[in-house]
C-alpha positions in Angstrom: -46.9 -27.9 38.5 -45.1 -24.9 36.9 -41.9 -23.2 37.8 -41.2 -19.5 37.1 -37.6 -18.3 37.6 -36.1 -14.9 37.1 -32.6 -13.5 37.6 -31.5 -9.9 37.7 -27.8 -8.9 37.5 -27.4 -5.8 39.6 -23.8 -5.4 38.4 -21.2 -7.8 36.9 -20.5 -9.2 40.3 -23.9 -9.3 42.0 -27.2 -11.0 41.2 -30.7 -11.6 42.7 -32.7 -14.7 41.6 -36.2 -15.7 42.4 -38.1 -18.9 41.8 -41.9 -19.5 42.2 -43.4 -23.0 42.3 -47.1 -23.2 41.4 -49.1 -26.3 42.0 -52.6 -25.2 42.5 -54.3 -22.0 43.8 -55.1 -23.7 47.2 -52.6 -21.5 48.9 -49.7 -19.0 48.4 -46.9 -20.4 46.4 -43.5 -21.4 47.9 -40.8 -18.9 47.0 -37.0 -19.2 46.8 -34.9 -16.0 46.7 -31.1 -16.0 46.3 -28.7 -13.1 46.5 -25.2 -13.8 45.3 -22.0 -11.9 44.9 -18.5 -12.7 43.6 -16.3 -12.8 46.7 -13.0 -13.9 45.0 -11.8 -14.7 41.5 -13.6 -17.9 40.7 -15.9 -18.0 43.8 -19.4 -16.7 44.5 -21.0 -16.3 48.0 -24.7 -16.6 48.2 -27.6 -16.4 50.7 -30.8 -18.3 49.8 -34.2 -17.9 51.6 -36.9 -20.6 51.0 -40.4 -19.7 52.3 -41.7 -23.3 52.3 -45.4 -23.8 52.2 -47.3 -21.1 54.0 -50.8 -19.6 54.5 -52.5 -16.2 54.7 -55.4 -16.7 57.1 -57.4 -19.6 55.8 -55.9 -19.5 52.3 -53.3 -22.2 52.3 -52.4 -25.5 53.8 -52.9 -26.2 57.5 -49.6 -26.6 59.3 -50.0 -30.3 59.7 -50.5 -30.7 55.9 -47.3 -28.9 54.9 -44.3 -30.8 53.5 -41.9 -27.9 52.6 -40.7 -25.6 55.4 -38.8 -22.4 55.5 -35.0 -22.2 55.6 -32.1 -19.9 55.0 -28.7 -21.0 53.5 -25.3 -19.4 53.4 -22.8 -20.8 50.9 -19.8 -20.5 48.6 -19.7 -21.9 45.1 -16.7 -21.9 42.8 -17.0 -20.9 39.2 -14.1 -23.0 37.7 -14.2 -24.6 34.3 -12.5 -27.9 35.4 -12.9 -28.3 39.1 -15.8 -26.9 41.2 -16.6 -26.9 44.9 -19.6 -25.9 47.0 -19.9 -25.5 50.8 -23.3 -24.6 52.3 -24.7 -24.1 55.8 -28.5 -24.2 56.1 -30.7 -23.4 59.1 -34.3 -24.4 58.8 -37.5 -24.9 60.7 -37.4 -28.7 60.3 -33.9 -29.5 58.8 -30.5 -27.8 59.2 -27.4 -29.1 57.5 -23.7 -28.5 56.6 -22.8 -29.7 53.1 -19.6 -29.8 51.1 -19.0 -31.3 47.7 -16.3 -31.2 45.0 -16.5 -32.0 41.3 -13.6 -32.8 39.0 -13.7 -32.7 35.2 -11.5 -35.6 34.0 -11.8 -34.9 30.3 -14.3 -33.3 27.9 -16.9 -36.1 28.6 -16.3 -37.3 32.2 -17.0 -35.7 35.6 -16.6 -37.1 39.1 -18.3 -35.7 42.2 -17.7 -36.4 45.9 -19.7 -34.9 48.7 -20.7 -35.2 52.3 -23.5 -33.8 54.4 -24.3 -33.6 58.1 -28.0 -33.0 58.7 -30.2 -32.6 61.7 -32.7 -35.2 60.2 -30.5 -37.8 58.4 -27.2 -37.5 60.3 -24.0 -38.0 58.4 -24.1 -39.0 54.7 -21.5 -39.3 52.0 -21.8 -39.7 48.2 -19.7 -40.3 45.2 -20.8 -40.3 41.6 -19.9 -39.4 38.1 -21.3 -39.0 34.6 -19.9 -39.5 31.2 -21.1 -38.3 27.8 -21.9 -41.5 25.7 -23.1 -39.7 22.6 -23.2 -36.1 21.5 -26.6 -35.5 23.2 -26.6 -38.3 25.9 -25.0 -38.6 29.3 -25.0 -41.6 31.6 -24.5 -41.1 35.3 -24.1 -43.3 38.4 -24.0 -42.2 42.0 -23.9 -44.0 45.4 -25.0 -42.4 48.7 -24.3 -43.9 52.1 -26.2 -42.5 55.1 -25.5 -43.7 58.6 -29.2 -43.4 59.4 -30.7 -44.7 56.1 -28.5 -47.2 54.3 -27.3 -47.1 50.8 -28.9 -45.5 47.7 -27.9 -46.1 44.1 -28.9 -43.5 41.4 -28.6 -44.1 37.7 -29.2 -41.2 35.4 -29.6 -41.3 31.6 -30.2 -37.9 30.0 
């Protein structure tokens, strides 16, 4: 699989971004297009459209074989250097959600993230996590997610 991404800055406050995911040529590729604009000092509003998997006539997956579906998101993301937040509302064919998260930078090497999501598929979930730089080029992260419909998930990340 390959990913091709391009971003064009219309002016200092506005951008358009597109991403193409290519697996094989068995059908048209899924596309993601985002339009964003600075709406306040330190905050950007955005609209994202995801095509999901689709077909043109017989070229492409049959509807019952598709795993990615179209959706549109509207959100706000902060651009702070220490603390960041994101709020997003997504309406989709299969899944819709409302998501909010906040990230705090404790020091030069430590970040903590807290988030919650209400989804039409998974219901209510909450997560908390963090990462810390352990060497100049390595970070260690740990996150815990609790979903009312699915239990508890632990994620460990070493990069």
